[in-house]
C-alpha positions as CSV (number, residue, x, y, z in Angstrom):
1,M,0.0,0.0,0.0
2,A,2.8,2.4,0.8
3,G,4.5,1.7,-2.5
4,I,1.3,2.5,-4.4
5,L,0.8,5.8,-2.5
6,I,4.5,6.7,-3.1
7,A,3.9,6.0,-6.9
8,I,0.9,8.2,-6.9
9,G,2.7,10.8,-4.9
10,A,5.5,11.0,-7.6
11,R,2.9,12.7,-9.8
12,L,1.2,14.9,-7.2
13,L,4.1,15.9,-4.8
14,P,7.4,17.7,-5.3
15,L,10.3,15.4,-6.0
16,A,11.9,16.0,-2.5
17,Y,8.8,14.6,-0.7
18,T,8.7,11.6,-3.0
19,L,12.4,10.8,-2.4
20,F,12.0,11.2,1.3
21,A,9.1,8.9,1.5
22,L,11.0,6.4,-0.7
23,A,14.1,6.7,1.6
24,V,12.0,6.2,4.7
25,V,10.3,3.1,3.3
26,L,13.4,1.5,1.6
27,L,16.1,2.0,4.3
28,P,14.7,-0.4,6.8
29,L,14.6,-3.1,4.1
30,F,18.3,-3.1,3.7
31,G,19.1,-4.1,7.3
32,P,16.4,-6.4,8.7
33,T,17.2,-8.2,11.9
34,R,17.5,-12.0,12.0
35,L,15.1,-12.6,14.8
36,K,12.0,-10.9,13.6
37,P,12.6,-9.3,10.1
38,L,10.4,-6.3,9.2
39,M,8.5,-6.4,12.5
40,S,8.7,-2.6,13.0
41,M,8.0,-1.7,9.3
42,P,4.5,-0.2,10.1
43,R,6.1,2.1,12.7
44,F,8.8,3.2,10.1
45,I,6.2,3.9,7.5
46,L,4.4,6.3,9.8
47,A,7.4,8.6,9.5
48,A,6.9,8.9,5.8
49,F,4.5,11.9,6.0
50,P,4.2,12.4,2.2
51,I,2.0,9.2,2.2
52,F,-0.5,11.0,4.3
53,I,-0.4,14.1,2.1
54,V,-1.2,11.9,-0.9
55,M,-4.1,10.1,0.9
56,A,-5.5,13.7,1.6
57,L,-5.0,14.9,-2.0
58,V,-6.6,11.7,-3.5
59,S,-9.6,11.7,-1.1
60,D,-10.2,15.5,-1.5
61,R,-12.2,15.0,-4.6
62,R,-13.8,11.6,-3.7
63,P,-16.0,11.9,-0.6
64,W,-16.7,8.2,-0.6
65,L,-13.0,7.4,-0.4
66,R,-12.6,10.0,2.4
67,V,-15.3,8.3,4.4
68,L,-13.7,4.9,3.7
69,L,-10.3,6.1,4.9
70,L,-11.7,7.7,8.0
71,A,-13.7,4.6,8.9
72,A,-10.6,2.4,8.4
73,C,-8.5,4.7,10.6
74,L,-11.3,4.7,13.3
75,V,-11.3,0.9,13.3
76,G,-7.6,0.9,13.6
77,L,-7.6,3.4,16.4
78,V,-10.2,1.5,18.4
79,F,-8.4,-1.8,17.9
80,L,-4.9,-0.5,18.7
81,T,-6.3,1.4,21.8
82,V,-7.9,-1.7,23.2
83,R,-4.6,-3.7,22.6
84,F,-2.6,-0.9,24.3
85,A,-5.0,-0.6,27.3
86,G,-4.8,-4.5,27.7
87,F,-1.0,-4.3,27.9
88,W,-0.6,-6.2,24.6
89,W,2.0,-5.6,22.0
90,V,1.3,-2.6,19.7
91,A,3.8,-1.9,17.0
């Protein structure tokens, strides 16, 4: 999903934002640990802020997509909050 959003962002955003997002996503792939490879990848992708800018630009003209993204984020927020409150592992 992040790769698709970076590809879309290559057309919508300045080159510097696209290169930053690409670096943030690709750098952790070059040095995975042996025990649990790519376990922290969702946390690393959160630092790629141009991905969120692309989601805002794409959903600006499509209200149904905005509602879908907000619903998915709300479900994720509730799920991860319950896990955190229960002292379970949250990336």
